[in-house]
PyMOL Python script that loads the backbone (N, CA, C, O; Angstrom):
from pymol import cmd

cmd.read_pdbstr("""\
ATOM      1  N   MET A   1      45.323  77.799  18.787  1.00  0.00           N
ATOM      2  CA  MET A   1      45.028  78.260  17.500  1.00  0.00           C
ATOM      3  C   MET A   1      45.798  78.587  16.314  1.00  0.00           C
ATOM      4  O   MET A   1      46.312  79.705  16.354  1.00  0.00           O
ATOM      5  N   ASN A   2      46.002  77.928  15.308  1.00  0.00           N
ATOM      6  CA  ASN A   2      47.320  78.388  14.186  1.00  0.00           C
ATOM      7  C   ASN A   2      46.684  79.325  13.701  1.00  0.00           C
ATOM      8  O   ASN A   2      45.972  78.742  12.883  1.00  0.00           O
ATOM      9  N   ASP A   3      46.294  81.061  13.597  1.00  0.00           N
ATOM     10  CA  ASP A   3      46.113  81.740  12.581  1.00  0.00           C
ATOM     11  C   ASP A   3      47.134  82.071  11.074  1.00  0.00           C
ATOM     12  O   ASP A   3      47.118  83.132  10.450  1.00  0.00           O
ATOM     13  N   ARG A   4      48.020  80.783  10.724  1.00  0.00           N
ATOM     14  CA  ARG A   4      48.465  81.120  10.178  1.00  0.00           C
ATOM     15  C   ARG A   4      48.425  80.698   8.678  1.00  0.00           C
ATOM     16  O   ARG A   4      48.535  79.513   8.363  1.00  0.00           O
ATOM     17  N   THR A   5      48.300  81.483   7.953  1.00  0.00           N
ATOM     18  CA  THR A   5      47.912  81.327   6.767  1.00  0.00           C
ATOM     19  C   THR A   5      48.910  80.860   5.283  1.00  0.00           C
ATOM     20  O   THR A   5      49.644  81.733   4.820  1.00  0.00           O
ATOM     21  N   PRO A   6      48.875  79.392   4.570  1.00  0.00           N
ATOM     22  CA  PRO A   6      50.119  79.079   3.955  1.00  0.00           C
ATOM     23  C   PRO A   6      50.959  80.017   3.260  1.00  0.00           C
ATOM     24  O   PRO A   6      52.103  79.652   2.990  1.00  0.00           O
ATOM     25  N   LEU A   7      50.457  81.527   2.822  1.00  0.00           N
ATOM     26  CA  LEU A   7      51.744  82.153   2.369  1.00  0.00           C
ATOM     27  C   LEU A   7      52.405  82.324   3.607  1.00  0.00           C
ATOM     28  O   LEU A   7      53.612  82.086   3.647  1.00  0.00           O
ATOM     29  N   ASP A   8      51.643  82.806   4.911  1.00  0.00           N
ATOM     30  CA  ASP A   8      53.129  82.868   6.223  1.00  0.00           C
ATOM     31  C   ASP A   8      53.920  81.679   6.321  1.00  0.00           C
ATOM     32  O   ASP A   8      55.088  81.551   6.689  1.00  0.00           O
ATOM     33  N   GLU A   9      53.062  80.803   5.918  1.00  0.00           N
ATOM     34  CA  GLU A   9      54.019  79.815   6.465  1.00  0.00           C
ATOM     35  C   GLU A   9      55.227  79.668   5.136  1.00  0.00           C
ATOM     36  O   GLU A   9      56.342  79.261   5.463  1.00  0.00           O
ATOM     37  N   LEU A  10      55.007  79.957   3.886  1.00  0.00           N
ATOM     38  CA  LEU A  10      56.139  80.355   3.162  1.00  0.00           C
ATOM     39  C   LEU A  10      56.729  81.382   3.590  1.00  0.00           C
ATOM     40  O   LEU A  10      57.800  80.997   4.060  1.00  0.00           O
ATOM     41  N   ARG A  11      56.637  82.399   3.684  1.00  0.00           N
ATOM     42  CA  ARG A  11      57.466  83.372   4.067  1.00  0.00           C
ATOM     43  C   ARG A  11      58.127  83.114   5.252  1.00  0.00           C
ATOM     44  O   ARG A  11      59.061  83.892   5.450  1.00  0.00           O
ATOM     45  N   GLU A  12      57.900  82.042   6.347  1.00  0.00           N
ATOM     46  CA  GLU A  12      58.925  82.051   7.453  1.00  0.00           C
ATOM     47  C   GLU A  12      59.730  81.006   7.105  1.00  0.00           C
ATOM     48  O   GLU A  12      60.652  80.680   7.852  1.00  0.00           O
ATOM     49  N   ARG A  13      59.434  80.208   5.677  1.00  0.00           N
ATOM     50  CA  ARG A  13      60.568  79.055   5.653  1.00  0.00           C
ATOM     51  C   ARG A  13      61.084  80.232   4.559  1.00  0.00           C
ATOM     52  O   ARG A  13      62.288  80.165   4.806  1.00  0.00           O
ATOM     53  N   VAL A  14      61.005  80.961   3.822  1.00  0.00           N
ATOM     54  CA  VAL A  14      61.761  81.539   2.569  1.00  0.00           C
ATOM     55  C   VAL A  14      63.453  82.223   3.747  1.00  0.00           C
ATOM     56  O   VAL A  14      64.669  82.142   3.915  1.00  0.00           O
ATOM     57  N   ARG A  15      62.111  82.875   4.227  1.00  0.00           N
ATOM     58  CA  ARG A  15      63.448  83.604   6.028  1.00  0.00           C
ATOM     59  C   ARG A  15      64.153  83.037   6.427  1.00  0.00           C
ATOM     60  O   ARG A  15      65.215  83.540   6.792  1.00  0.00           O
ATOM     61  N   GLU A  16      63.825  81.345   6.583  1.00  0.00           N
ATOM     62  CA  GLU A  16      64.463  80.185   7.175  1.00  0.00           C
ATOM     63  C   GLU A  16      66.157  80.018   6.567  1.00  0.00           C
ATOM     64  O   GLU A  16      67.301  79.901   7.008  1.00  0.00           O
ATOM     65  N   ALA A  17      65.190  80.124   4.856  1.00  0.00           N
ATOM     66  CA  ALA A  17      66.156  79.317   3.746  1.00  0.00           C
ATOM     67  C   ALA A  17      67.123  80.376   3.493  1.00  0.00           C
ATOM     68  O   ALA A  17      68.189  80.043   2.975  1.00  0.00           O
ATOM     69  N   VAL A  18      66.914  81.627   3.785  1.00  0.00           N
ATOM     70  CA  VAL A  18      68.026  82.911   3.905  1.00  0.00           C
ATOM     71  C   VAL A  18      68.664  82.920   4.807  1.00  0.00           C
ATOM     72  O   VAL A  18      69.839  83.235   4.615  1.00  0.00           O
ATOM     73  N   ARG A  19      68.343  82.672   5.872  1.00  0.00           N
ATOM     74  CA  ARG A  19      69.967  82.493   7.210  1.00  0.00           C
ATOM     75  C   ARG A  19      70.412  81.641   6.807  1.00  0.00           C
ATOM     76  O   ARG A  19      71.416  81.938   6.159  1.00  0.00           O
ATOM     77  N   ALA A  20      70.107  80.159   6.839  1.00  0.00           N
ATOM     78  CA  ALA A  20      70.673  78.611   7.153  1.00  0.00           C
ATOM     79  C   ALA A  20      71.534  78.604   5.521  1.00  0.00           C
ATOM     80  O   ALA A  20      72.448  77.830   5.236  1.00  0.00           O
ATOM     81  N   SER A  21      71.060  79.485   4.767  1.00  0.00           N
ATOM     82  CA  SER A  21      71.912  78.812   3.758  1.00  0.00           C
ATOM     83  C   SER A  21      72.883  80.167   2.502  1.00  0.00           C
ATOM     84  O   SER A  21      72.554  81.319   2.219  1.00  0.00           O
ATOM     85  N   PRO A  22      74.300  79.200   1.965  1.00  0.00           N
ATOM     86  CA  PRO A  22      74.893  80.395   1.317  1.00  0.00           C
ATOM     87  C   PRO A  22      74.543  80.940   0.424  1.00  0.00           C
ATOM     88  O   PRO A  22      73.358  80.677   0.220  1.00  0.00           O
ATOM     89  N   ALA A  23      74.878  81.492  -0.159  1.00  0.00           N
ATOM     90  CA  ALA A  23      74.136  82.395  -1.906  1.00  0.00           C
ATOM     91  C   ALA A  23      73.974  81.565  -2.927  1.00  0.00           C
ATOM     92  O   ALA A  23      72.997  81.634  -3.673  1.00  0.00           O
ATOM     93  N   HIS A  24      75.122  80.518  -3.082  1.00  0.00           N
ATOM     94  CA  HIS A  24      74.667  80.133  -4.157  1.00  0.00           C
ATOM     95  C   HIS A  24      73.824  78.485  -4.271  1.00  0.00           C
ATOM     96  O   HIS A  24      73.617  77.661  -5.162  1.00  0.00           O
ATOM     97  N   ASP A  25      73.442  78.657  -2.425  1.00  0.00           N
ATOM     98  CA  ASP A  25      72.448  77.564  -2.271  1.00  0.00           C
ATOM     99  C   ASP A  25      71.158  78.026  -2.234  1.00  0.00           C
ATOM    100  O   ASP A  25      70.116  77.369  -2.234  1.00  0.00           O
ATOM    101  N   LEU A  26      71.311  79.165  -2.204  1.00  0.00           N
ATOM    102  CA  LEU A  26      69.735  79.254  -1.966  1.00  0.00           C
ATOM    103  C   LEU A  26      68.765  79.595  -3.136  1.00  0.00           C
ATOM    104  O   LEU A  26      67.880  80.166  -2.499  1.00  0.00           O
ATOM    105  N   GLU A  27      68.332  79.617  -4.520  1.00  0.00           N
ATOM    106  CA  GLU A  27      67.597  78.990  -5.864  1.00  0.00           C
ATOM    107  C   GLU A  27      67.884  77.363  -5.540  1.00  0.00           C
ATOM    108  O   GLU A  27      66.983  76.582  -5.235  1.00  0.00           O
ATOM    109  N   LYS A  28      68.625  77.170  -5.602  1.00  0.00           N
ATOM    110  CA  LYS A  28      68.067  75.180  -4.873  1.00  0.00           C
ATOM    111  C   LYS A  28      66.756  74.760  -3.977  1.00  0.00           C
ATOM    112  O   LYS A  28      65.737  74.075  -4.069  1.00  0.00           O
ATOM    113  N   ASN A  29      67.553  75.754  -2.899  1.00  0.00           N
ATOM    114  CA  ASN A  29      66.489  75.267  -1.933  1.00  0.00           C
ATOM    115  C   ASN A  29      65.182  75.971  -1.959  1.00  0.00           C
ATOM    116  O   ASN A  29      64.252  75.368  -1.423  1.00  0.00           O
ATOM    117  N   LEU A  30      64.924  77.184  -2.504  1.00  0.00           N
ATOM    118  CA  LEU A  30      64.023  77.823  -2.850  1.00  0.00           C
ATOM    119  C   LEU A  30      63.143  77.230  -4.124  1.00  0.00           C
ATOM    120  O   LEU A  30      61.914  77.304  -4.125  1.00  0.00           O
ATOM    121  N   GLN A  31      63.782  76.727  -5.044  1.00  0.00           N
ATOM    122  CA  GLN A  31      63.307  76.153  -6.259  1.00  0.00           C
ATOM    123  C   GLN A  31      62.250  74.917  -5.138  1.00  0.00           C
ATOM    124  O   GLN A  31      61.023  74.813  -5.143  1.00  0.00           O
ATOM    125  N   ALA A  32      63.127  74.234  -4.391  1.00  0.00           N
ATOM    126  CA  ALA A  32      62.779  72.856  -3.667  1.00  0.00           C
ATOM    127  C   ALA A  32      61.796  73.393  -2.756  1.00  0.00           C
ATOM    128  O   ALA A  32      61.254  72.383  -2.306  1.00  0.00           O
ATOM    129  N   LEU A  33      61.353  74.215  -2.322  1.00  0.00           N
ATOM    130  CA  LEU A  33      60.404  74.657  -0.985  1.00  0.00           C
ATOM    131  C   LEU A  33      59.643  75.669  -1.788  1.00  0.00           C
ATOM    132  O   LEU A  33      58.649  76.000  -1.141  1.00  0.00           O
ATOM    133  N   MET A  34      59.706  76.241  -2.843  1.00  0.00           N
ATOM    134  CA  MET A  34      58.345  76.542  -3.513  1.00  0.00           C
ATOM    135  C   MET A  34      57.643  75.206  -4.806  1.00  0.00           C
ATOM    136  O   MET A  34      56.638  75.206  -5.517  1.00  0.00           O
ATOM    137  N   GLY A  35      58.252  74.667  -4.696  1.00  0.00           N
ATOM    138  CA  GLY A  35      57.534  72.921  -5.692  1.00  0.00           C
ATOM    139  C   GLY A  35      56.772  72.277  -4.537  1.00  0.00           C
ATOM    140  O   GLY A  35      55.553  72.166  -4.662  1.00  0.00           O
ATOM    141  N   ALA A  36      57.538  71.719  -3.105  1.00  0.00           N
ATOM    142  CA  ALA A  36      56.834  72.023  -1.880  1.00  0.00           C
ATOM    143  C   ALA A  36      56.048  72.144  -1.593  1.00  0.00           C
ATOM    144  O   ALA A  36      55.243  71.310  -1.178  1.00  0.00           O
ATOM    145  N   PHE A  37      55.929  73.554  -1.727  1.00  0.00           N
ATOM    146  CA  PHE A  37      54.530  74.426  -1.078  1.00  0.00           C
ATOM    147  C   PHE A  37      52.966  74.539  -2.282  1.00  0.00           C
ATOM    148  O   PHE A  37      51.815  74.725  -1.885  1.00  0.00           O
ATOM    149  N   PHE A  38      53.408  74.356  -3.819  1.00  0.00           N
ATOM    150  CA  PHE A  38      52.639  74.996  -4.588  1.00  0.00           C
ATOM    151  C   PHE A  38      51.869  72.939  -4.744  1.00  0.00           C
ATOM    152  O   PHE A  38      50.789  72.703  -5.286  1.00  0.00           O
ATOM    153  N   ASP A  39      52.648  71.994  -4.217  1.00  0.00           N
ATOM    154  CA  ASP A  39      52.199  70.786  -4.494  1.00  0.00           C
ATOM    155  C   ASP A  39      51.102  70.497  -3.503  1.00  0.00           C
ATOM    156  O   ASP A  39      50.191  69.843  -4.009  1.00  0.00           O
ATOM    157  N   ARG A  40      50.961  70.749  -2.440  1.00  0.00           N
ATOM    158  CA  ARG A  40      49.558  70.858  -1.265  1.00  0.00           C
ATOM    159  C   ARG A  40      48.276  71.207  -2.207  1.00  0.00           C
ATOM    160  O   ARG A  40      47.319  70.434  -2.255  1.00  0.00           O
ATOM    161  N   PHE A  41      48.317  72.525  -3.019  1.00  0.00           N
ATOM    162  CA  PHE A  41      47.310  72.981  -3.769  1.00  0.00           C
ATOM    163  C   PHE A  41      46.915  72.211  -5.126  1.00  0.00           C
ATOM    164  O   PHE A  41      46.234  72.577  -6.084  1.00  0.00           O
ATOM    165  N   ASP A  42      47.616  70.968  -4.846  1.00  0.00           N
ATOM    166  CA  ASP A  42      47.275  70.724  -6.167  1.00  0.00           C
ATOM    167  C   ASP A  42      46.979  70.919  -7.483  1.00  0.00           C
ATOM    168  O   ASP A  42      46.402  70.177  -8.278  1.00  0.00           O
ATOM    169  N   LEU A  43      47.522  72.187  -7.640  1.00  0.00           N
ATOM    170  CA  LEU A  43      47.479  72.974  -9.151  1.00  0.00           C
ATOM    171  C   LEU A  43      47.296  71.689 -10.275  1.00  0.00           C
ATOM    172  O   LEU A  43      47.206  70.481 -10.053  1.00  0.00           O
ATOM    173  N   ALA A  44      47.278  72.480 -11.638  1.00  0.00           N
ATOM    174  CA  ALA A  44      47.816  71.941 -13.065  1.00  0.00           C
ATOM    175  C   ALA A  44      48.188  73.312 -13.641  1.00  0.00           C
ATOM    176  O   ALA A  44      47.673  74.429 -13.586  1.00  0.00           O
ATOM    177  N   SER A  45      48.967  72.944 -14.049  1.00  0.00           N
ATOM    178  CA  SER A  45      50.255  73.369 -15.126  1.00  0.00           C
ATOM    179  C   SER A  45      49.682  74.092 -16.139  1.00  0.00           C
ATOM    180  O   SER A  45      48.501  73.780 -15.984  1.00  0.00           O
ATOM    181  N   ARG A  46      49.702  74.627 -16.801  1.00  0.00           N
ATOM    182  CA  ARG A  46      49.124  75.300 -17.609  1.00  0.00           C
ATOM    183  C   ARG A  46      48.974  74.638 -19.274  1.00  0.00           C
ATOM    184  O   ARG A  46      48.151  74.862 -20.162  1.00  0.00           O
ATOM    185  N   GLU A  47      49.628  74.148 -19.236  1.00  0.00           N
ATOM    186  CA  GLU A  47      50.127  72.675 -20.784  1.00  0.00           C
ATOM    187  C   GLU A  47      48.872  71.827 -20.528  1.00  0.00           C
ATOM    188  O   GLU A  47      48.086  71.449 -21.397  1.00  0.00           O
ATOM    189  N   ASP A  48      48.762  71.470 -18.613  1.00  0.00           N
ATOM    190  CA  ASP A  48      47.641  70.295 -18.667  1.00  0.00           C
ATOM    191  C   ASP A  48      46.618  70.844 -19.087  1.00  0.00           C
ATOM    192  O   ASP A  48      45.805  70.185 -19.735  1.00  0.00           O
ATOM    193  N   LEU A  49      46.416  72.179 -18.819  1.00  0.00           N
ATOM    194  CA  LEU A  49      45.040  73.465 -18.503  1.00  0.00           C
ATOM    195  C   LEU A  49      44.701  73.193 -20.260  1.00  0.00           C
ATOM    196  O   LEU A  49      43.596  72.754 -20.580  1.00  0.00           O
ATOM    197  N   ASP A  50      45.603  73.455 -21.164  1.00  0.00           N
ATOM    198  CA  ASP A  50      45.725  73.922 -22.929  1.00  0.00           C
ATOM    199  C   ASP A  50      44.646  72.519 -23.221  1.00  0.00           C
ATOM    200  O   ASP A  50      43.553  72.508 -23.787  1.00  0.00           O
ATOM    201  N   VAL A  51      45.312  71.547 -22.690  1.00  0.00           N
ATOM    202  CA  VAL A  51      45.076  69.874 -22.974  1.00  0.00           C
ATOM    203  C   VAL A  51      43.622  70.049 -23.324  1.00  0.00           C
ATOM    204  O   VAL A  51      42.867  70.478 -24.197  1.00  0.00           O
ATOM    205  N   HIS A  52      43.683  69.166 -21.516  1.00  0.00           N
ATOM    206  CA  HIS A  52      42.256  69.540 -22.007  1.00  0.00           C
ATOM    207  C   HIS A  52      41.270  70.959 -21.661  1.00  0.00           C
ATOM    208  O   HIS A  52      40.503  70.828 -20.707  1.00  0.00           O
ATOM    209  N   ARG A  53      41.266  71.851 -22.149  1.00  0.00           N
ATOM    210  CA  ARG A  53      40.500  72.566 -23.061  1.00  0.00           C
ATOM    211  C   ARG A  53      39.911  72.234 -24.237  1.00  0.00           C
ATOM    212  O   ARG A  53      38.723  72.437 -24.484  1.00  0.00           O
ATOM    213  N   LYS A  54      40.800  71.662 -25.074  1.00  0.00           N
ATOM    214  CA  LYS A  54      40.959  71.424 -26.233  1.00  0.00           C
ATOM    215  C   LYS A  54      40.122  70.275 -26.315  1.00  0.00           C
ATOM    216  O   LYS A  54      39.046  70.461 -26.881  1.00  0.00           O
ATOM    217  N   LEU A  55      40.423  68.819 -25.767  1.00  0.00           N
ATOM    218  CA  LEU A  55      39.829  68.007 -25.226  1.00  0.00           C
ATOM    219  C   LEU A  55      38.004  68.161 -24.955  1.00  0.00           C
ATOM    220  O   LEU A  55      37.059  67.604 -25.512  1.00  0.00           O
ATOM    221  N   LEU A  56      38.064  69.035 -24.005  1.00  0.00           N
ATOM    222  CA  LEU A  56      36.677  69.356 -23.596  1.00  0.00           C
ATOM    223  C   LEU A  56      35.602  70.286 -25.028  1.00  0.00           C
ATOM    224  O   LEU A  56      34.396  70.121 -25.212  1.00  0.00           O
ATOM    225  N   ASP A  57      36.461  71.143 -25.768  1.00  0.00           N
ATOM    226  CA  ASP A  57      36.499  71.731 -27.176  1.00  0.00           C
ATOM    227  C   ASP A  57      35.757  70.914 -28.098  1.00  0.00           C
ATOM    228  O   ASP A  57      34.690  71.191 -28.646  1.00  0.00           O
ATOM    229  N   ARG A  58      36.707  69.492 -28.239  1.00  0.00           N
ATOM    230  CA  ARG A  58      36.396  68.098 -29.272  1.00  0.00           C
ATOM    231  C   ARG A  58      35.236  67.899 -28.704  1.00  0.00           C
ATOM    232  O   ARG A  58      34.321  68.498 -29.269  1.00  0.00           O
ATOM    233  N   SER A  59      34.894  67.181 -27.656  1.00  0.00           N
ATOM    234  CA  SER A  59      34.151  66.784 -26.642  1.00  0.00           C
ATOM    235  C   SER A  59      32.502  67.528 -27.236  1.00  0.00           C
ATOM    236  O   SER A  59      31.570  66.995 -27.839  1.00  0.00           O
ATOM    237  N   GLN A  60      32.690  68.909 -26.757  1.00  0.00           N
ATOM    238  CA  GLN A  60      31.929  70.098 -27.110  1.00  0.00           C
ATOM    239  C   GLN A  60      31.113  69.993 -28.566  1.00  0.00           C
ATOM    240  O   GLN A  60      29.885  69.995 -28.645  1.00  0.00           O
ATOM    241  N   ALA A  61      31.949  69.909 -29.609  1.00  0.00           N
ATOM    242  CA  ALA A  61      31.710  69.903 -31.001  1.00  0.00           C
ATOM    243  C   ALA A  61      31.006  68.541 -31.404  1.00  0.00           C
ATOM    244  O   ALA A  61      30.104  68.481 -32.240  1.00  0.00           O
ATOM    245  N   LYS A  62      31.663  67.147 -30.521  1.00  0.00           N
ATOM    246  CA  LYS A  62      30.882  65.858 -31.195  1.00  0.00           C
ATOM    247  C   LYS A  62      29.464  65.809 -30.269  1.00  0.00           C
ATOM    248  O   LYS A  62      28.401  65.411 -30.745  1.00  0.00           O
ATOM    249  N   LEU A  63      29.564  66.125 -29.325  1.00  0.00           N
ATOM    250  CA  LEU A  63      27.978  66.605 -28.848  1.00  0.00           C
ATOM    251  C   LEU A  63      27.350  67.301 -29.312  1.00  0.00           C
ATOM    252  O   LEU A  63      26.376  66.548 -29.332  1.00  0.00           O
ATOM    253  N   VAL A  64      26.901  68.401 -29.874  1.00  0.00           N
ATOM    254  CA  VAL A  64      26.657  69.726 -30.518  1.00  0.00           C
ATOM    255  C   VAL A  64      26.242  68.398 -32.084  1.00  0.00           C
ATOM    256  O   VAL A  64      25.118  68.176 -32.534  1.00  0.00           O
ATOM    257  N   ALA A  65      27.203  67.937 -32.430  1.00  0.00           N
ATOM    258  CA  ALA A  65      26.552  67.425 -34.055  1.00  0.00           C
ATOM    259  C   ALA A  65      26.054  66.157 -33.281  1.00  0.00           C
ATOM    260  O   ALA A  65      25.133  66.005 -34.084  1.00  0.00           O
ATOM    261  N   LEU A  66      25.858  65.037 -32.341  1.00  0.00           N
ATOM    262  CA  LEU A  66      25.073  64.054 -31.770  1.00  0.00           C
ATOM    263  C   LEU A  66      23.534  64.816 -31.822  1.00  0.00           C
ATOM    264  O   LEU A  66      22.466  64.628 -32.404  1.00  0.00           O
ATOM    265  N   GLU A  67      23.870  65.392 -31.246  1.00  0.00           N
ATOM    266  CA  GLU A  67      22.606  66.031 -30.966  1.00  0.00           C
ATOM    267  C   GLU A  67      21.266  66.498 -32.180  1.00  0.00           C
ATOM    268  O   GLU A  67      20.038  66.429 -32.219  1.00  0.00           O
ATOM    269  N   ALA A  68      22.338  66.968 -33.030  1.00  0.00           N
ATOM    270  CA  ALA A  68      21.793  67.322 -34.378  1.00  0.00           C
ATOM    271  C   ALA A  68      20.967  66.323 -35.126  1.00  0.00           C
ATOM    272  O   ALA A  68      19.885  66.491 -35.688  1.00  0.00           O
ATOM    273  N   ARG A  69      21.961  64.873 -34.977  1.00  0.00           N
ATOM    274  CA  ARG A  69      21.610  64.301 -35.771  1.00  0.00           C
ATOM    275  C   ARG A  69      20.586  63.175 -34.735  1.00  0.00           C
ATOM    276  O   ARG A  69      19.612  62.532 -35.125  1.00  0.00           O
ATOM    277  N   VAL A  70      20.959  63.193 -33.848  1.00  0.00           N
ATOM    278  CA  VAL A  70      19.360  62.499 -33.006  1.00  0.00           C
ATOM    279  C   VAL A  70      18.261  63.550 -33.569  1.00  0.00           C
ATOM    280  O   VAL A  70      17.525  62.914 -34.324  1.00  0.00           O
ATOM    281  N   ALA A  71      17.914  64.717 -33.511  1.00  0.00           N
ATOM    282  CA  ALA A  71      16.684  65.824 -33.643  1.00  0.00           C
ATOM    283  C   ALA A  71      16.238  65.102 -35.293  1.00  0.00           C
ATOM    284  O   ALA A  71      15.120  64.953 -35.787  1.00  0.00           O
ATOM    285  N   GLU A  72      17.660  64.742 -35.868  1.00  0.00           N
ATOM    286  CA  GLU A  72      16.916  64.808 -37.571  1.00  0.00           C
ATOM    287  C   GLU A  72      16.431  63.354 -37.683  1.00  0.00           C
ATOM    288  O   GLU A  72      15.405  63.095 -38.312  1.00  0.00           O
ATOM    289  N   LEU A  73      17.100  62.487 -37.129  1.00  0.00           N
ATOM    290  CA  LEU A  73      16.387  60.591 -36.565  1.00  0.00           C
ATOM    291  C   LEU A  73      15.461  60.999 -36.116  1.00  0.00           C
ATOM    292  O   LEU A  73      14.625  60.379 -36.773  1.00  0.00           O
ATOM    293  N   GLU A  74      14.649  61.904 -35.132  1.00  0.00           N
ATOM    294  CA  GLU A  74      13.617  61.695 -34.773  1.00  0.00           C
ATOM    295  C   GLU A  74      12.647  62.410 -35.726  1.00  0.00           C
ATOM    296  O   GLU A  74      11.626  61.809 -36.060  1.00  0.00           O
ATOM    297  N   ALA A  75      12.856  63.484 -36.129  1.00  0.00           N
ATOM    298  CA  ALA A  75      11.855  64.207 -37.013  1.00  0.00           C
ATOM    299  C   ALA A  75      11.427  63.276 -38.177  1.00  0.00           C
ATOM    300  O   ALA A  75      10.265  63.130 -38.557  1.00  0.00           O
ATOM    301  N   ARG A  76      12.912  62.448 -38.875  1.00  0.00           N
ATOM    302  CA  ARG A  76      12.760  61.309 -40.076  1.00  0.00           C
ATOM    303  C   ARG A  76      11.235  59.872 -39.436  1.00  0.00           C
ATOM    304  O   ARG A  76      10.445  59.230 -40.128  1.00  0.00           O
ATOM    305  N   LYS A  77      11.446  59.899 -37.809  1.00  0.00           N
ATOM    306  CA  LYS A  77      10.409  58.734 -37.489  1.00  0.00           C
ATOM    307  C   LYS A  77       9.197  58.760 -37.328  1.00  0.00           C
ATOM    308  O   LYS A  77       8.693  59.345 -36.370  1.00  0.00           O
ATOM    309  N   PRO A  78       8.553  58.177 -38.168  1.00  0.00           N
ATOM    310  CA  PRO A  78       7.055  57.968 -38.370  1.00  0.00           C
ATOM    311  C   PRO A  78       6.539  58.021 -37.330  1.00  0.00           C
ATOM    312  O   PRO A  78       6.844  57.215 -36.451  1.00  0.00           O
ATOM    313  N   PRO A  79       5.256  59.356 -37.060  1.00  0.00           N
ATOM    314  CA  PRO A  79       4.576  59.067 -35.962  1.00  0.00           C
ATOM    315  C   PRO A  79       3.615  57.594 -35.295  1.00  0.00           C
ATOM    316  O   PRO A  79       3.043  56.891 -36.128  1.00  0.00           O
ATOM    317  N   GLY A  80       3.525  57.285 -34.031  1.00  0.00           N
ATOM    318  CA  GLY A  80       3.072  56.293 -33.648  1.00  0.00           C
ATOM    319  C   GLY A  80       3.277  55.269 -33.010  1.00  0.00           C
ATOM    320  O   GLY A  80       2.381  54.435 -32.875  1.00  0.00           O
TER     321      GLY A  80
END
""", "prot")
cmd.dss("prot")
cmd.show_as("cartoon", "prot")
cmd.util.cbc("prot")
cmd.orient("prot")
């Protein structure tokens, strides 16, 4: 059974990269390694989150306006 966490795996890969690479290649290798590591977690960027937050805020405002409009129309409806 493998009890290694994703962070343990990342730590080991960083160690391997440091041992196997000259210093000038280290940054490039670490960027690729970190990118591959975080891709596994299906993370969203801050920019994506901000865009979706704005869309959600606009949708919420439209929903509130529509609910008010429906209530107004229902209040005008004659009984029966």
